[in-house]
All heavy atoms as a GROMACS GRO file, in nm:
protein
  598
    1MET      N    1  -4.037  -2.382  -0.759
    1MET     CA    2  -4.047  -2.260  -0.677
    1MET      C    3  -3.950  -2.281  -0.563
    1MET      O    4  -3.887  -2.186  -0.525
    1MET     CB    5  -4.183  -2.234  -0.635
    1MET     CG    6  -4.193  -2.113  -0.555
    1MET     SD    7  -4.256  -1.984  -0.666
    1MET     CE    8  -4.277  -1.850  -0.546
    2SER      N    9  -3.934  -2.401  -0.515
    2SER     CA   10  -3.846  -2.419  -0.392
    2SER      C   11  -3.705  -2.407  -0.435
    2SER      O   12  -3.612  -2.363  -0.350
    2SER     CB   13  -3.871  -2.547  -0.333
    2SER     OG   14  -3.835  -2.655  -0.428
    3THR      N   15  -3.663  -2.437  -0.553
    3THR     CA   16  -3.517  -2.424  -0.595
    3THR      C   17  -3.473  -2.283  -0.601
    3THR      O   18  -3.366  -2.240  -0.560
    3THR     CB   19  -3.490  -2.491  -0.734
    3THR    OG1   20  -3.579  -2.443  -0.828
    3THR    CG2   21  -3.518  -2.638  -0.717
    4SER      N   22  -3.568  -2.194  -0.649
    4SER     CA   23  -3.529  -2.052  -0.662
    4SER      C   24  -3.520  -1.985  -0.513
    4SER      O   25  -3.440  -1.904  -0.491
    4SER     CB   26  -3.634  -1.968  -0.739
    4SER     OG   27  -3.760  -1.962  -0.683
    5ALA      N   28  -3.602  -2.040  -0.435
    5ALA     CA   29  -3.605  -1.985  -0.285
    5ALA      C   30  -3.476  -2.030  -0.223
    5ALA      O   31  -3.407  -1.967  -0.155
    5ALA     CB   32  -3.724  -2.042  -0.206
    6GLU      N   33  -3.434  -2.165  -0.262
    6GLU     CA   34  -3.311  -2.212  -0.200
    6GLU      C   35  -3.183  -2.134  -0.258
    6GLU      O   36  -3.092  -2.110  -0.194
    6GLU     CB   37  -3.294  -2.356  -0.230
    6GLU     CG   38  -3.387  -2.442  -0.158
    6GLU     CD   39  -3.387  -2.601  -0.193
    6GLU    OE1   40  -3.301  -2.626  -0.284
    6GLU    OE2   41  -3.462  -2.675  -0.138
    7ASP      N   42  -3.201  -2.091  -0.396
    7ASP     CA   43  -3.089  -2.022  -0.453
    7ASP      C   44  -3.077  -1.892  -0.386
    7ASP      O   45  -2.959  -1.843  -0.361
    7ASP     CB   46  -3.114  -2.000  -0.599
    7ASP     CG   47  -3.104  -2.137  -0.684
    7ASP    OD1   48  -3.040  -2.234  -0.624
    7ASP    OD2   49  -3.149  -2.146  -0.794
    8VAL      N   50  -3.186  -1.824  -0.348
    8VAL     CA   51  -3.189  -1.685  -0.293
    8VAL      C   52  -3.133  -1.698  -0.151
    8VAL      O   53  -3.046  -1.620  -0.118
    8VAL     CB   54  -3.324  -1.628  -0.288
    8VAL    CG1   55  -3.325  -1.509  -0.204
    8VAL    CG2   56  -3.373  -1.600  -0.437
    9LYS      N   57  -3.161  -1.800  -0.092
    9LYS     CA   58  -3.114  -1.825   0.052
    9LYS      C   59  -2.962  -1.853   0.045
    9LYS      O   60  -2.899  -1.811   0.136
    9LYS     CB   61  -3.197  -1.942   0.117
    9LYS     CG   62  -3.163  -1.972   0.263
    9LYS     CD   63  -3.240  -2.078   0.316
    9LYS     CE   64  -3.204  -2.098   0.468
    9LYS     NZ   65  -3.284  -2.202   0.522
   10GLY      N   66  -2.919  -1.924  -0.054
   10GLY     CA   67  -2.770  -1.947  -0.070
   10GLY      C   68  -2.696  -1.821  -0.104
   10GLY      O   69  -2.591  -1.803  -0.047
   11GLN      N   70  -2.754  -1.739  -0.185
   11GLN     CA   71  -2.689  -1.621  -0.219
   11GLN      C   72  -2.684  -1.525  -0.098
   11GLN      O   73  -2.588  -1.453  -0.078
   11GLN     CB   74  -2.771  -1.550  -0.331
   11GLN     CG   75  -2.745  -1.612  -0.476
   11GLN     CD   76  -2.834  -1.557  -0.573
   11GLN    OE1   77  -2.926  -1.477  -0.544
   11GLN    NE2   78  -2.814  -1.605  -0.694
   12ILE      N   79  -2.792  -1.516  -0.020
   12ILE     CA   80  -2.794  -1.435   0.104
   12ILE      C   81  -2.686  -1.492   0.198
   12ILE      O   82  -2.611  -1.409   0.257
   12ILE     CB   83  -2.940  -1.433   0.165
   12ILE    CG1   84  -3.026  -1.358   0.074
   12ILE    CG2   85  -2.932  -1.375   0.306
   12ILE    CD1   86  -3.173  -1.365   0.121
   13GLN      N   87  -2.675  -1.622   0.212
   13GLN     CA   88  -2.571  -1.687   0.298
   13GLN      C   89  -2.431  -1.637   0.256
   13GLN      O   90  -2.350  -1.605   0.334
   13GLN     CB   91  -2.593  -1.839   0.293
   13GLN     CG   92  -2.489  -1.911   0.386
   13GLN     CD   93  -2.550  -1.906   0.534
   13GLN    OE1   94  -2.658  -1.872   0.557
   13GLN    NE2   95  -2.462  -1.954   0.620
   14GLU      N   96  -2.407  -1.636   0.120
   14GLU     CA   97  -2.282  -1.599   0.067
   14GLU      C   98  -2.246  -1.454   0.098
   14GLU      O   99  -2.133  -1.418   0.135
   14GLU     CB  100  -2.264  -1.627  -0.077
   14GLU     CG  101  -2.258  -1.764  -0.113
   14GLU     CD  102  -2.264  -1.783  -0.269
   14GLU    OE1  103  -2.228  -1.686  -0.346
   14GLU    OE2  104  -2.286  -1.905  -0.310
   15VAL      N  105  -2.343  -1.363   0.092
   15VAL     CA  106  -2.338  -1.231   0.109
   15VAL      C  107  -2.300  -1.199   0.260
   15VAL      O  108  -2.226  -1.117   0.290
   15VAL     CB  109  -2.464  -1.145   0.065
   15VAL    CG1  110  -2.456  -1.000   0.110
   15VAL    CG2  111  -2.461  -1.153  -0.088
   16VAL      N  112  -2.369  -1.272   0.355
   16VAL     CA  113  -2.346  -1.263   0.483
   16VAL      C  114  -2.204  -1.317   0.527
   16VAL      O  115  -2.139  -1.270   0.620
   16VAL     CB  116  -2.456  -1.318   0.576
   16VAL    CG1  117  -2.433  -1.334   0.716
   16VAL    CG2  118  -2.587  -1.249   0.538
   17GLU      N  119  -2.173  -1.428   0.471
   17GLU     CA  120  -2.048  -1.497   0.504
   17GLU      C  121  -1.925  -1.409   0.461
   17GLU      O  122  -1.831  -1.422   0.543
   17GLU     CB  123  -2.045  -1.625   0.437
   17GLU     CG  124  -1.926  -1.721   0.482
   17GLU     CD  125  -1.937  -1.760   0.630
   17GLU    OE1  126  -2.038  -1.762   0.685
   17GLU    OE2  127  -1.827  -1.768   0.693
   18ALA      N  128  -1.923  -1.339   0.364
   18ALA     CA  129  -1.800  -1.263   0.322
   18ALA      C  130  -1.754  -1.162   0.429
   18ALA      O  131  -1.642  -1.170   0.467
   18ALA     CB  132  -1.826  -1.203   0.180
   19PRO      N  133  -1.839  -1.077   0.477
   19PRO     CA  134  -1.795  -0.984   0.585
   19PRO      C  135  -1.761  -1.054   0.712
   19PRO      O  136  -1.662  -1.012   0.778
   19PRO     CB  137  -1.917  -0.888   0.596
   19PRO     CG  138  -1.998  -0.908   0.496
   19PRO     CD  139  -1.973  -1.043   0.428
   20ARG      N  140  -1.826  -1.158   0.738
   20ARG     CA  141  -1.797  -1.233   0.864
   20ARG      C  142  -1.656  -1.292   0.852
   20ARG      O  143  -1.574  -1.279   0.945
   20ARG     CB  144  -1.896  -1.349   0.880
   20ARG     CG  145  -1.888  -1.419   1.010
   20ARG     CD  146  -1.990  -1.532   1.033
   20ARG     NE  147  -2.120  -1.465   1.038
   20ARG     CZ  148  -2.234  -1.514   1.010
   20ARG    NH1  149  -2.227  -1.642   0.956
   20ARG    NH2  150  -2.343  -1.454   1.024
   21GLN      N  151  -1.624  -1.356   0.738
   21GLN     CA  152  -1.494  -1.416   0.716
   21GLN      C  153  -1.386  -1.300   0.723
   21GLN      O  154  -1.281  -1.323   0.785
   21GLN     CB  155  -1.488  -1.493   0.589
   21GLN     CG  156  -1.353  -1.568   0.564
   21GLN     CD  157  -1.319  -1.679   0.664
   21GLN    OE1  158  -1.422  -1.733   0.715
   21GLN    NE2  159  -1.205  -1.692   0.707
   22PHE      N  160  -1.401  -1.196   0.654
   22PHE     CA  161  -1.313  -1.077   0.660
   22PHE      C  162  -1.291  -1.026   0.801
   22PHE      O  163  -1.177  -1.009   0.826
   22PHE     CB  164  -1.369  -0.956   0.571
   22PHE     CG  165  -1.283  -0.841   0.559
   22PHE    CD1  166  -1.180  -0.847   0.475
   22PHE    CD2  167  -1.314  -0.719   0.630
   22PHE    CE1  168  -1.088  -0.733   0.476
   22PHE    CE2  169  -1.235  -0.614   0.622
   22PHE     CZ  170  -1.115  -0.620   0.545
   23PHE      N  171  -1.388  -1.012   0.875
   23PHE     CA  172  -1.375  -0.973   1.008
   23PHE      C  173  -1.299  -1.072   1.109
   23PHE      O  174  -1.205  -1.036   1.172
   23PHE     CB  175  -1.522  -0.949   1.077
   23PHE     CG  176  -1.501  -0.897   1.210
   23PHE    CD1  177  -1.463  -0.762   1.243
   23PHE    CD2  178  -1.536  -0.975   1.320
   23PHE    CE1  179  -1.456  -0.717   1.376
   23PHE    CE2  180  -1.520  -0.931   1.451
   23PHE     CZ  181  -1.488  -0.797   1.479
   24LYS      N  182  -1.330  -1.197   1.081
   24LYS     CA  183  -1.251  -1.303   1.141
   24LYS      C  184  -1.106  -1.302   1.107
   24LYS      O  185  -1.013  -1.311   1.192
   24LYS     CB  186  -1.310  -1.446   1.102
   24LYS     CG  187  -1.262  -1.555   1.181
   24LYS     CD  188  -1.329  -1.689   1.141
   24LYS     CE  189  -1.259  -1.801   1.203
   24LYS     NZ  190  -1.313  -1.931   1.156
   25ASP      N  191  -1.074  -1.290   0.984
   25ASP     CA  192  -0.933  -1.273   0.934
   25ASP      C  193  -0.868  -1.154   0.992
   25ASP      O  194  -0.750  -1.164   1.034
   25ASP     CB  195  -0.926  -1.272   0.790
   25ASP     CG  196  -0.961  -1.410   0.720
   25ASP    OD1  197  -0.961  -1.507   0.792
   25ASP    OD2  198  -0.994  -1.408   0.599
   26GLY      N  199  -0.939  -1.049   0.999
   26GLY     CA  200  -0.883  -0.926   1.059
   26GLY      C  201  -0.851  -0.945   1.202
   26GLY      O  202  -0.744  -0.885   1.244
   27VAL      N  203  -0.931  -0.995   1.272
   27VAL     CA  204  -0.908  -1.022   1.418
   27VAL      C  205  -0.797  -1.121   1.433
   27VAL      O  206  -0.706  -1.096   1.524
   27VAL     CB  207  -1.042  -1.086   1.490
   27VAL    CG1  208  -1.010  -1.138   1.622
   27VAL    CG2  209  -1.147  -0.979   1.488
   28ASN      N  210  -0.777  -1.224   1.359
   28ASN     CA  211  -0.667  -1.315   1.357
   28ASN      C  212  -0.533  -1.241   1.340
   28ASN      O  213  -0.430  -1.254   1.400
   28ASN     CB  214  -0.684  -1.435   1.265
   28ASN     CG  215  -0.778  -1.528   1.321
   28ASN    OD1  216  -0.803  -1.540   1.443
   28ASN    ND2  217  -0.846  -1.609   1.231
   29PHE      N  218  -0.551  -1.149   1.234
   29PHE     CA  219  -0.422  -1.077   1.199
   29PHE      C  220  -0.374  -0.988   1.306
   29PHE      O  221  -0.265  -0.980   1.343
   29PHE     CB  222  -0.453  -0.996   1.075
   29PHE     CG  223  -0.337  -0.896   1.034
   29PHE    CD1  224  -0.224  -0.946   0.968
   29PHE    CD2  225  -0.348  -0.764   1.055
   29PHE    CE1  226  -0.120  -0.864   0.935
   29PHE    CE2  227  -0.243  -0.683   1.022
   29PHE     CZ  228  -0.124  -0.727   0.964
   30MET      N  229  -0.471  -0.907   1.372
   30MET     CA  230  -0.445  -0.821   1.476
   30MET      C  231  -0.390  -0.895   1.603
   30MET      O  232  -0.299  -0.844   1.673
   30MET     CB  233  -0.561  -0.736   1.525
   30MET     CG  234  -0.598  -0.646   1.416
   30MET     SD  235  -0.468  -0.525   1.369
   30MET     CE  236  -0.443  -0.437   1.514
   31ASN      N  237  -0.443  -1.018   1.630
   31ASN     CA  238  -0.386  -1.095   1.734
   31ASN      C  239  -0.245  -1.146   1.720
   31ASN      O  240  -0.173  -1.171   1.807
   31ASN     CB  241  -0.477  -1.206   1.762
   31ASN     CG  242  -0.610  -1.177   1.824
   31ASN    OD1  243  -0.622  -1.060   1.891
   31ASN    ND2  244  -0.722  -1.251   1.805
   32ARG      N  245  -0.210  -1.164   1.588
   32ARG     CA  246  -0.075  -1.207   1.567
   32ARG      C  247   0.028  -1.107   1.545
   32ARG      O  248   0.151  -1.134   1.559
   32ARG     CB  249  -0.081  -1.291   1.435
   32ARG     CG  250  -0.152  -1.421   1.437
   32ARG     CD  251  -0.152  -1.508   1.318
   32ARG     NE  252  -0.004  -1.542   1.291
   32ARG     CZ  253   0.039  -1.590   1.182
   32ARG    NH1  254  -0.041  -1.606   1.076
   32ARG    NH2  255   0.165  -1.628   1.165
   33CYS      N  256  -0.018  -0.976   1.538
   33CYS     CA  257   0.070  -0.871   1.529
   33CYS      C  258   0.144  -0.839   1.667
   33CYS      O  259   0.091  -0.863   1.769
   33CYS     CB  260   0.001  -0.736   1.489
   33CYS     SG  261  -0.056  -0.732   1.315
   34ARG      N  262   0.264  -0.784   1.645
   34ARG     CA  263   0.337  -0.756   1.775
   34ARG      C  264   0.406  -0.624   1.747
   34ARG      O  265   0.442  -0.575   1.637
   34ARG     CB  266   0.440  -0.860   1.806
   34ARG     CG  267   0.550  -0.880   1.702
   34ARG     CD  268   0.657  -0.980   1.748
   34ARG     NE  269   0.742  -1.011   1.635
   34ARG     CZ  270   0.836  -0.928   1.605
   34ARG    NH1  271   0.859  -0.817   1.669
   34ARG    NH2  272   0.914  -0.956   1.508
   35LYS      N  273   0.452  -0.546   1.856
   35LYS     CA  274   0.514  -0.429   1.836
   35LYS      C  275   0.667  -0.467   1.816
   35LYS      O  276   0.718  -0.557   1.876
   35LYS     CB  277   0.504  -0.344   1.980
   35LYS     CG  278   0.372  -0.285   1.991
   35LYS     CD  279   0.362  -0.219   2.124
   35LYS     CE  280   0.437  -0.089   2.115
   35LYS     NZ  281   0.413  -0.002   2.242
   36PRO      N  282   0.742  -0.385   1.732
   36PRO     CA  283   0.875  -0.420   1.705
   36PRO      C  284   0.956  -0.372   1.822
   36PRO      O  285   0.940  -0.275   1.904
   36PRO     CB  286   0.918  -0.333   1.592
   36PRO     CG  287   0.813  -0.222   1.591
   36PRO     CD  288   0.689  -0.274   1.649
   37ASP      N  289   1.072  -0.451   1.855
   37ASP     CA  290   1.163  -0.411   1.965
   37ASP      C  291   1.245  -0.291   1.904
   37ASP      O  292   1.244  -0.257   1.797
   37ASP     CB  293   1.250  -0.531   2.007
   37ASP     CG  294   1.332  -0.587   1.894
   37ASP    OD1  295   1.322  -0.548   1.784
   37ASP    OD2  296   1.424  -0.687   1.918
   38GLN      N  297   1.334  -0.237   1.990
   38GLN     CA  298   1.418  -0.122   1.970
   38GLN      C  299   1.501  -0.137   1.846
   38GLN      O  300   1.507  -0.046   1.757
   38GLN     CB  301   1.480  -0.069   2.084
   38GLN     CG  302   1.546   0.065   2.054
   38GLN     CD  303   1.622   0.121   2.185
   38GLN    OE1  304   1.612   0.060   2.289
   38GLN    NE2  305   1.681   0.239   2.182
   39LYS      N  306   1.569  -0.259   1.845
   39LYS     CA  307   1.659  -0.280   1.734
   39LYS      C  308   1.588  -0.291   1.600
   39LYS      O  309   1.633  -0.223   1.507
   39LYS     CB  310   1.736  -0.410   1.769
   39LYS     CG  311   1.841  -0.449   1.667
   39LYS     CD  312   1.920  -0.575   1.706
   39LYS     CE  313   2.024  -0.609   1.611
   39LYS     NZ  314   2.092  -0.734   1.640
   40GLU      N  315   1.477  -0.355   1.603
   40GLU     CA  316   1.403  -0.370   1.473
   40GLU      C  317   1.346  -0.232   1.432
   40GLU      O  318   1.342  -0.196   1.312
   40GLU     CB  319   1.284  -0.472   1.501
   40GLU     CG  320   1.208  -0.498   1.366
   40GLU     CD  321   1.103  -0.607   1.387
   40GLU    OE1  322   1.078  -0.638   1.510
   40GLU    OE2  323   1.041  -0.647   1.293
   41PHE      N  324   1.298  -0.158   1.533
   41PHE     CA  325   1.241  -0.013   1.489
   41PHE      C  326   1.349   0.061   1.440
   41PHE      O  327   1.327   0.132   1.339
   41PHE     CB  328   1.200   0.038   1.623
   41PHE     CG  329   1.144   0.182   1.598
   41PHE    CD1  330   1.014   0.193   1.539
   41PHE    CD2  331   1.204   0.294   1.636
   41PHE    CE1  332   0.961   0.328   1.510
   41PHE    CE2  333   1.158   0.412   1.608
   41PHE     CZ  334   1.041   0.433   1.561
   42LEU      N  335   1.477   0.064   1.493
   42LEU     CA  336   1.582   0.147   1.430
   42LEU      C  337   1.624   0.097   1.295
   42LEU      O  338   1.649   0.178   1.203
   42LEU     CB  339   1.705   0.133   1.531
   42LEU     CG  340   1.690   0.212   1.661
   42LEU    CD1  341   1.810   0.196   1.751
   42LEU    CD2  342   1.663   0.359   1.634
   43ARG      N  343   1.620  -0.027   1.268
   43ARG     CA  344   1.646  -0.084   1.139
   43ARG      C  345   1.556  -0.028   1.039
   43ARG      O  346   1.579   0.007   0.927
   43ARG     CB  347   1.656  -0.237   1.152
   43ARG     CG  348   1.762  -0.295   1.052
   43ARG     CD  349   1.771  -0.447   1.070
   43ARG     NE  350   1.654  -0.519   1.123
   43ARG     CZ  351   1.657  -0.608   1.226
   43ARG    NH1  352   1.772  -0.633   1.283
   43ARG    NH2  353   1.552  -0.674   1.259
   44ILE      N  354   1.424  -0.041   1.077
   44ILE     CA  355   1.311   0.009   0.991
   44ILE      C  356   1.333   0.154   0.954
   44ILE      O  357   1.318   0.213   0.836
   44ILE     CB  358   1.174  -0.022   1.034
   44ILE    CG1  359   1.149  -0.172   1.048
   44ILE    CG2  360   1.059   0.040   0.960
   44ILE    CD1  361   1.028  -0.210   1.131
   45THR      N  362   1.363   0.228   1.062
   45THR     CA  363   1.377   0.381   1.052
   45THR      C  364   1.496   0.408   0.953
   45THR      O  365   1.480   0.502   0.875
   45THR     CB  366   1.398   0.437   1.190
   45THR    OG1  367   1.289   0.413   1.278
   45THR    CG2  368   1.406   0.594   1.176
   46GLN      N  369   1.608   0.344   0.973
   46GLN     CA  370   1.721   0.365   0.884
   46GLN      C  371   1.685   0.325   0.737
   46GLN      O  372   1.724   0.396   0.647
   46GLN     CB  373   1.839   0.271   0.934
   46GLN     CG  374   1.898   0.323   1.058
   46GLN     CD  375   2.002   0.224   1.120
   46GLN    OE1  376   2.012   0.109   1.070
   46GLN    NE2  377   2.087   0.265   1.210
   47ALA      N  378   1.611   0.215   0.719
   47ALA     CA  379   1.574   0.177   0.587
   47ALA      C  380   1.491   0.290   0.515
   47ALA      O  381   1.505   0.330   0.401
   47ALA     CB  382   1.506   0.053   0.584
   48VAL      N  383   1.395   0.351   0.591
   48VAL     CA  384   1.295   0.452   0.539
   48VAL      C  385   1.380   0.575   0.517
   48VAL      O  386   1.372   0.648   0.415
   48VAL     CB  387   1.193   0.476   0.645
   48VAL    CG1  388   1.110   0.603   0.606
   48VAL    CG2  389   1.093   0.358   0.649
   49ALA      N  390   1.477   0.612   0.600
   49ALA     CA  391   1.558   0.731   0.588
   49ALA      C  392   1.644   0.717   0.458
   49ALA      O  393   1.665   0.805   0.385
   49ALA     CB  394   1.644   0.761   0.706
   50MET      N  395   1.698   0.599   0.439
   50MET     CA  396   1.790   0.574   0.317
   50MET      C  397   1.705   0.583   0.199
   50MET      O  398   1.744   0.637   0.096
   50MET     CB  399   1.846   0.440   0.331
   50MET     CG  400   1.965   0.440   0.425
   50MET     SD  401   2.066   0.295   0.461
   50MET     CE  402   2.005   0.180   0.328
   51GLY      N  403   1.580   0.534   0.196
   51GLY     CA  404   1.490   0.546   0.088
   51GLY      C  405   1.449   0.689   0.056
   51GLY      O  406   1.457   0.734  -0.060
   52PHE      N  407   1.423   0.773   0.156
   52PHE     CA  408   1.395   0.912   0.138
   52PHE      C  409   1.513   0.979   0.078
   52PHE      O  410   1.511   1.058  -0.020
   52PHE     CB  411   1.362   0.985   0.272
   52PHE     CG  412   1.223   0.979   0.308
   52PHE    CD1  413   1.169   0.914   0.423
   52PHE    CD2  414   1.122   1.050   0.224
   52PHE    CE1  415   1.037   0.918   0.450
   52PHE    CE2  416   0.993   1.043   0.256
   52PHE     CZ  417   0.948   0.971   0.370
   53ALA      N  418   1.627   0.960   0.120
   53ALA     CA  419   1.755   1.019   0.070
   53ALA      C  420   1.786   0.982  -0.075
   53ALA      O  421   1.815   1.063  -0.159
   53ALA     CB  422   1.882   0.980   0.161
   54ALA      N  423   1.773   0.849  -0.096
   54ALA     CA  424   1.786   0.801  -0.236
   54ALA      C  425   1.688   0.861  -0.336
   54ALA      O  426   1.726   0.904  -0.447
   54ALA     CB  427   1.778   0.642  -0.237
   55LEU      N  428   1.560   0.870  -0.293
   55LEU     CA  429   1.465   0.928  -0.396
   55LEU      C  430   1.483   1.074  -0.399
   55LEU      O  431   1.461   1.130  -0.510
   55LEU     CB  432   1.325   0.892  -0.343
   55LEU     CG  433   1.284   0.754  -0.362
   55LEU    CD1  434   1.141   0.737  -0.314
   55LEU    CD2  435   1.281   0.716  -0.517
   56GLY      N  436   1.531   1.138  -0.289
   56GLY     CA  437   1.552   1.280  -0.291
   56GLY      C  438   1.663   1.307  -0.393
   56GLY      O  439   1.662   1.401  -0.473
   57ALA      N  440   1.783   1.237  -0.384
   57ALA     CA  441   1.891   1.267  -0.474
   57ALA      C  442   1.855   1.227  -0.603
   57ALA      O  443   1.902   1.303  -0.702
   57ALA     CB  444   2.004   1.161  -0.423
   58LEU      N  445   1.785   1.118  -0.629
   58LEU     CA  446   1.737   1.099  -0.773
   58LEU      C  447   1.653   1.207  -0.835
   58LEU      O  448   1.674   1.251  -0.945
   58LEU     CB  449   1.657   0.956  -0.775
   58LEU     CG  450   1.606   0.911  -0.910
   58LEU    CD1  451   1.717   0.885  -1.008
   58LEU    CD2  452   1.511   0.804  -0.901
   59GLY      N  453   1.561   1.259  -0.753
   59GLY     CA  454   1.481   1.378  -0.799
   59GLY      C  455   1.565   1.498  -0.824
   59GLY      O  456   1.549   1.572  -0.929
   60TYR      N  457   1.662   1.521  -0.739
   60TYR     CA  458   1.753   1.633  -0.752
   60TYR      C  459   1.830   1.628  -0.892
   60TYR      O  460   1.838   1.721  -0.967
   60TYR     CB  461   1.846   1.646  -0.635
   60TYR     CG  462   1.956   1.757  -0.657
   60TYR    CD1  463   1.917   1.889  -0.636
   60TYR    CD2  464   2.086   1.721  -0.689
   60TYR    CE1  465   2.005   1.981  -0.650
   60TYR    CE2  466   2.180   1.824  -0.700
   60TYR     CZ  467   2.142   1.951  -0.679
   60TYR     OH  468   2.231   2.051  -0.698
   61PHE      N  469   1.890   1.500  -0.912
   61PHE     CA  470   1.961   1.486  -1.038
   61PHE      C  471   1.884   1.489  -1.150
   61PHE      O  472   1.918   1.547  -1.270
   61PHE     CB  473   2.042   1.357  -1.026
   61PHE     CG  474   2.158   1.363  -0.938
   61PHE    CD1  475   2.168   1.279  -0.829
   61PHE    CD2  476   2.257   1.461  -0.948
   61PHE    CE1  477   2.271   1.282  -0.740
   61PHE    CE2  478   2.362   1.463  -0.851
   61PHE     CZ  479   2.371   1.376  -0.748
   62VAL      N  480   1.762   1.438  -1.147
   62VAL     CA  481   1.667   1.443  -1.266
   62VAL      C  482   1.641   1.598  -1.300
   62VAL      O  483   1.636   1.633  -1.412
   62VAL     CB  484   1.542   1.358  -1.252
   62VAL    CG1  485   1.424   1.407  -1.347
   62VAL    CG2  486   1.576   1.217  -1.253
   63LYS      N  487   1.614   1.664  -1.184
   63LYS     CA  488   1.577   1.822  -1.210
   63LYS      C  489   1.693   1.882  -1.260
   63LYS      O  490   1.682   1.978  -1.345
   63LYS     CB  491   1.528   1.862  -1.074
   63LYS     CG  492   1.473   2.008  -1.088
   63LYS     CD  493   1.344   2.016  -1.170
   63LYS     CE  494   1.278   2.147  -1.160
   63LYS     NZ  495   1.159   2.151  -1.231
   64LEU      N  496   1.819   1.847  -1.218
   64LEU     CA  497   1.943   1.914  -1.254
   64LEU      C  498   1.965   1.888  -1.403
   64LEU      O  499   2.014   1.983  -1.472
   64LEU     CB  500   2.060   1.852  -1.170
   64LEU     CG  501   2.190   1.924  -1.179
   64LEU    CD1  502   2.172   2.063  -1.106
   64LEU    CD2  503   2.294   1.841  -1.101
   65ILE      N  504   1.927   1.772  -1.455
   65ILE     CA  505   1.958   1.741  -1.596
   65ILE      C  506   1.835   1.811  -1.680
   65ILE      O  507   1.855   1.852  -1.792
   65ILE     CB  508   1.960   1.588  -1.613
   65ILE    CG1  509   2.084   1.545  -1.545
   65ILE    CG2  510   1.949   1.559  -1.757
   65ILE    CD1  511   2.097   1.381  -1.544
   66HIS      N  512   1.717   1.812  -1.628
   66HIS     CA  513   1.608   1.857  -1.689
   66HIS      C  514   1.611   2.007  -1.723
   66HIS      O  515   1.571   2.049  -1.842
   66HIS     CB  516   1.475   1.833  -1.610
   66HIS     CG  517   1.354   1.884  -1.658
   66HIS    ND1  518   1.294   1.834  -1.774
   66HIS    CD2  519   1.271   1.991  -1.631
   66HIS    CE1  520   1.182   1.910  -1.802
   66HIS    NE2  521   1.171   2.000  -1.713
   67ILE      N  522   1.652   2.095  -1.631
   67ILE     CA  523   1.649   2.230  -1.652
   67ILE      C  524   1.741   2.269  -1.774
   67ILE      O  525   1.683   2.350  -1.872
   67ILE     CB  526   1.702   2.304  -1.533
   67ILE    CG1  527   1.598   2.292  -1.424
   67ILE    CG2  528   1.737   2.459  -1.558
   67ILE    CD1  529   1.643   2.346  -1.285
   68PRO      N  530   1.858   2.224  -1.796
   68PRO     CA  531   1.946   2.257  -1.906
   68PRO      C  532   1.879   2.223  -2.041
   68PRO      O  533   1.875   2.294  -2.145
   68PRO     CB  534   2.079   2.215  -1.889
   68PRO     CG  535   2.094   2.176  -1.748
   68PRO     CD  536   1.963   2.145  -1.710
   69ILE      N  537   1.828   2.094  -2.044
   69ILE     CA  538   1.763   2.039  -2.157
   69ILE      C  539   1.644   2.114  -2.188
   69ILE      O  540   1.609   2.134  -2.313
   69ILE     CB  541   1.743   1.886  -2.144
   69ILE    CG1  542   1.870   1.809  -2.125
   69ILE    CG2  543   1.651   1.831  -2.255
   69ILE    CD1  544   1.848   1.661  -2.106
   70ASN      N  545   1.564   2.148  -2.098
   70ASN     CA  546   1.445   2.225  -2.122
   70ASN      C  547   1.483   2.366  -2.179
   70ASN      O  548   1.405   2.410  -2.277
   70ASN     CB  549   1.365   2.236  -1.999
   70ASN     CG  550   1.223   2.296  -2.019
   70ASN    OD1  551   1.166   2.280  -2.131
   70ASN    ND2  552   1.170   2.368  -1.924
   71ASN      N  553   1.582   2.423  -2.137
   71ASN     CA  554   1.625   2.559  -2.186
   71ASN      C  555   1.677   2.546  -2.337
   71ASN      O  556   1.648   2.634  -2.405
   71ASN     CB  557   1.736   2.618  -2.094
   71ASN     CG  558   1.678   2.674  -1.973
   71ASN    OD1  559   1.563   2.690  -1.958
   71ASN    ND2  560   1.764   2.690  -1.869
   72ILE      N  561   1.738   2.435  -2.367
   72ILE     CA  562   1.787   2.417  -2.498
   72ILE      C  563   1.663   2.392  -2.595
   72ILE      O  564   1.664   2.454  -2.708
   72ILE     CB  565   1.890   2.295  -2.511
   72ILE    CG1  566   2.012   2.325  -2.431
   72ILE    CG2  567   1.912   2.258  -2.652
   72ILE    CD1  568   2.115   2.211  -2.420
   73LEU      N  569   1.572   2.313  -2.549
   73LEU     CA  570   1.472   2.284  -2.634
   73LEU      C  571   1.368   2.396  -2.652
   73LEU      O  572   1.320   2.430  -2.769
   73LEU     CB  573   1.383   2.164  -2.582
   73LEU     CG  574   1.459   2.027  -2.588
   73LEU    CD1  575   1.379   1.922  -2.521
   73LEU    CD2  576   1.490   1.991  -2.738
   74VAL      N  577   1.332   2.465  -2.544
   74VAL     CA  578   1.242   2.575  -2.553
   74VAL      C  579   1.310   2.692  -2.596
   74VAL      O  580   1.251   2.778  -2.678
   74VAL     CB  581   1.168   2.593  -2.414
   74VAL    CG1  582   1.082   2.708  -2.415
   74VAL    CG2  583   1.090   2.471  -2.375
   75GLY      N  584   1.430   2.716  -2.554
   75GLY     CA  585   1.502   2.844  -2.587
   75GLY      C  586   1.458   2.954  -2.496
   75GLY      O  587   1.356   2.955  -2.424
   76SER      N  588   1.526   3.072  -2.522
   76SER     CA  589   1.479   3.196  -2.439
   76SER      C  590   1.392   3.265  -2.537
   76SER      O  591   1.424   3.340  -2.623
   76SER     CB  592   1.610   3.270  -2.406
   76SER     OG  593   1.679   3.303  -2.512
   77ALA      N  594   1.274   3.254  -2.504
   77ALA     CA  595   1.164   3.319  -2.599
   77ALA      C  596   1.147   3.469  -2.559
   77ALA      O  597   1.146   3.516  -2.445
   77ALA     CB  598   1.033   3.243  -2.581
   0.00000   0.00000   0.00000
């Protein structure tokens, strides 16, 4: 009977330890974070803008090709 009580106590300990470790890791992460300087912020902003432009252009060309192919396949009903 004592081994099952010890097993239950160990399982409870594991359940309590997981959120505690997660919170501790989160606090350590937030303490190590820093705000980017202006140069780094501008570099990140440029990279995001280039990504938006690239995906927008890709979507435009896909749509540009899709419309004529769709008209050929479906036809004018």
